[in-house]
C-alpha positions in Angstrom: -2.0 -26.3 31.4 -4.1 -26.0 28.2 -7.3 -24.1 28.3 -10.5 -26.2 28.7 -13.6 -25.2 26.8 -15.2 -24.3 30.2 -12.4 -21.8 31.0 -12.6 -20.2 27.6 -16.3 -19.7 28.0 -15.8 -18.2 31.5 -13.2 -15.7 30.1 -15.4 -14.7 27.2 -18.3 -14.1 29.6 -16.1 -12.0 31.9 -14.9 -9.9 28.9 -18.5 -9.3 27.7 -19.5 -8.2 31.2 -16.6 -5.8 31.4 -17.5 -4.2 28.1 -21.0 -3.7 29.3 -19.8 -1.6 32.2 -20.2 2.3 31.9 -17.0 3.9 30.6 -15.6 0.7 29.2 -15.7 -0.7 25.7 -15.0 1.3 22.6 -11.7 -0.4 22.2 -9.8 -1.0 25.4 -9.8 2.1 27.5 -11.5 4.4 24.9 -14.3 6.6 26.0 -17.9 5.5 25.3 -20.0 8.4 24.1 -19.6 10.6 21.0 -16.4 12.4 19.9 -16.6 16.2 20.4 -15.2 18.4 17.7 -14.3 22.0 18.6 -15.2 24.5 15.8 -13.7 28.0 16.0 -16.1 30.2 14.0 -16.8 33.8 13.1 -19.6 35.2 15.2 -21.7 35.9 12.1 -22.4 32.2 12.0 -23.7 32.0 15.6 -27.4 31.4 14.8 -27.0 29.1 11.8 -24.3 27.0 13.4 -26.5 26.6 16.5 -29.1 24.8 14.4 -26.4 23.0 12.3 -24.9 21.5 15.5 -28.1 19.7 16.3 -28.7 18.6 12.7 -25.2 17.2 12.3 -25.4 15.2 15.5 -28.7 13.8 14.4 -27.1 12.6 11.2 -23.9 11.6 12.9 -24.7 10.4 16.5 -21.0 9.6 17.1 -20.0 13.3 16.8 -20.9 16.4 18.8 -19.9 19.9 17.8 -18.7 22.5 20.3 -18.7 26.0 18.8 -16.5 28.8 19.9 -17.6 32.1 18.4 -15.9 35.4 18.0 -14.3 37.8 15.4 -12.3 36.0 12.8 -9.1 37.7 14.0 -9.9 36.5 17.6 -10.4 32.9 16.3 -7.1 32.9 14.3 -5.3 34.3 17.3 -6.6 31.4 19.3 -5.4 29.0 16.7 -1.9 30.7 16.6 -1.7 30.2 20.3 -2.5 26.5 19.8 -5.8 26.5 21.6 -7.5 23.0 21.1 -9.5 23.1 17.9 -10.6 20.8 15.0 -12.1 23.2 12.5 -11.7 26.9 11.7 -14.3 29.0 9.9 -13.6 32.6 9.1 -15.3 35.4 7.1 -12.6 35.8 4.5 -9.7 34.1 2.8 -7.1 36.6 4.1 -7.8 35.4 7.7 -7.1 31.8 6.7 -3.9 32.8 5.0 -2.6 34.2 8.3 -2.8 30.8 9.9 -2.2 28.6 6.8 0.7 26.8 8.5 -1.7 25.6 11.2 -4.2 24.1 8.8 -4.5 20.7 7.2 -5.4 21.0 3.6 -7.0 23.7 1.5 -9.8 25.8 3.0 -13.2 25.4 1.3 -15.7 28.2 0.8 -18.9 27.0 2.5 -21.1 30.1 2.1 -21.3 33.7 1.1 -22.7 37.0 2.5 -23.0 40.6 1.5 -23.0 44.0 3.2 -25.7 46.5 4.3 -25.8 49.7 6.2 -27.2 49.1 9.7 -29.1 52.0 11.4 -31.3 52.5 14.4 -34.8 51.2 14.4 -36.9 53.2 12.0 -33.8 54.9 10.6 -34.1 58.0 12.8 -31.2 59.8 11.1 -32.8 59.4 7.7 -29.8 57.8 6.1 -30.5 56.9 2.5 -27.2 55.9 1.0 -23.5 55.4 1.5 -22.9 59.0 0.7 -25.0 60.0 3.8 -22.3 58.4 6.0 -20.2 61.5 5.3 -22.6 63.8 7.2 -20.9 66.0 9.8 -21.7 64.8 13.3 -22.9 61.3 12.2 -21.5 58.6 14.4 -20.4 55.8 12.1 -19.0 52.4 13.2 -17.0 50.1 10.9 -14.9 47.0 11.2 -11.2 47.5 11.8 -8.9 47.3 8.8 -7.4 44.1 10.1 -10.7 42.1 10.2 -12.8 40.7 7.4 -15.8 43.0 7.7 -13.4 46.0 7.9 -11.6 44.9 4.7 -14.9 44.4 2.9 -16.2 47.8 4.1 -13.2 49.6 2.7 -13.7 47.9 -0.6 -17.3 49.0 -0.7 -16.3 52.6 0.1 -13.6 52.5 -2.5 -16.1 51.2 -5.1 -18.3 54.2 -4.2 -15.4 56.7 -4.3 -16.1 57.8 -0.8 -14.0 58.8 2.2 -15.9 58.4 5.5 -14.7 59.6 8.9 -15.9 56.9 11.2 -16.0 57.3 14.9 -15.2 53.7 15.9 -13.5 50.6 14.5 -14.6 47.2 15.8 -13.3 43.7 15.9 -16.2 42.1 14.1 -19.5 42.7 12.3 -21.4 41.8 15.5 -19.4 44.4 17.4 -20.4 47.0 14.8 -24.0 45.9 15.1 -23.8 46.2 18.9 -22.9 49.9 18.6 -26.1 50.4 16.6 -28.3 48.4 18.9 -27.0 50.3 22.0 -27.3 53.7 20.4 -23.6 54.3 20.5 -23.5 54.8 16.7 -25.9 56.1 14.2 -24.9 53.8 11.4 -22.5 51.0 10.6 -21.7 48.6 7.8 -22.3 44.9 8.6 -23.2 41.6 6.9 -26.8 41.4 5.9 -27.2 38.2 7.9 -26.0 40.0 11.0 -28.6 42.7 10.4 -31.3 40.0 10.2 -30.2 38.6 13.6 -30.9 42.0 15.2 -34.6 41.7 14.5 -36.4 45.0 15.4 -33.3 46.4 17.2 -31.9 47.7 14.0 -33.0 48.7 10.5 -31.2 48.4 7.1 -30.3 50.7 4.3 -29.4 48.7 1.1 -26.0 49.1 -0.6 -26.4 49.0 -4.4 -25.3 45.7 -6.0 -22.8 47.4 -8.3 -21.0 48.9 -5.2 -21.4 45.9 -2.9 -19.0 43.0 -2.4 -19.4 39.3 -1.8 -18.0 38.0 1.4 -16.7 34.4 1.2 -16.6 32.2 4.3 -14.0 29.5 4.2 -13.7 26.5 6.5 -10.6 24.3 7.1 -9.4 21.4 9.2 -6.9 22.4 11.9 -3.6 20.6 11.6 -3.3 19.8 15.3 -6.7 18.2 15.4 -6.8 14.8 17.0 -9.8 13.9 14.8 -8.8 15.1 11.3 -11.0 12.6 9.4 -14.1 13.6 11.4 -13.2 17.3 11.1 -12.8 16.9 7.4 -16.2 15.1 7.2 -17.9 18.0 8.9 -16.3 20.6 6.5 -17.5 18.4 3.6 -21.0 18.2 5.2 -21.2 22.0 5.2 -21.4 21.8 1.4 -24.2 19.2 1.3 -27.8 20.1 0.4 -28.9 19.7 4.0 -26.4 22.2 5.3 -26.9 24.6 2.4 -30.6 24.6 3.0 -29.9 25.8 6.6 -27.5 28.5 5.3 -30.2 29.8 3.0 -32.7 29.7 5.9 -30.6 32.2 7.7 -30.0 34.4 4.7 -26.7 33.1 3.4 -26.5 32.3 -0.4 -24.9 29.1 -1.6 -21.2 28.9 -2.5 -20.1 28.5 -6.1 -20.4 25.1 -7.9 -16.7 24.3 -7.4 -16.7 22.4 -4.2 -12.9 22.0 -4.1 
């Protein structure tokens, strides 16, 4: 029997009513509410990404960001074990290369950092330079050679022509900083932005610019992401003026002009 105009109107009204019910709509069985992107990120970005998550959602109401923070090595291990993720952000390119097969597209440098010597509040051991880190009995914490801050630290010490006998090797800059904050180490080398996050719990001794290094923080879309386009949009957003302003607010300088 052919449809009458009345039957067609009744079916249309029923469909509209169904779409208005909670949990329905958004394309036949899709969820209502925003998409959540999982971002695996180095712990040195904890504070700035906390604010960026709010800013990004305000600009893109259909997307929420869920951050998982830890050392870069820990984050790449998670990715290698196929933990659900959409974006990876590490503290150096070498970490990205270790998981290049798990990424979609070329990583893009989104910000930079540099290093400083972290010491106890007020610098009780009167450390003045990198050379002082060689003092007998001084407890020095550094990043392990397999993690970004450890690789950068070894480059700084090589630039200075120094051999330092450290007392502990840590999995991240935040872990090095924790040694200082708890009094378990007298000095350590960390990113300057990490030092800022410690507030009055630690003091800083500058490393001369000609001995220091620039840490590059790359971001990339994860190949297994179920939302590659949205993940790529977030990575691109990290290079926008709005995002770069937030990076600078937390002490990170802007990346080079080549946006990739």
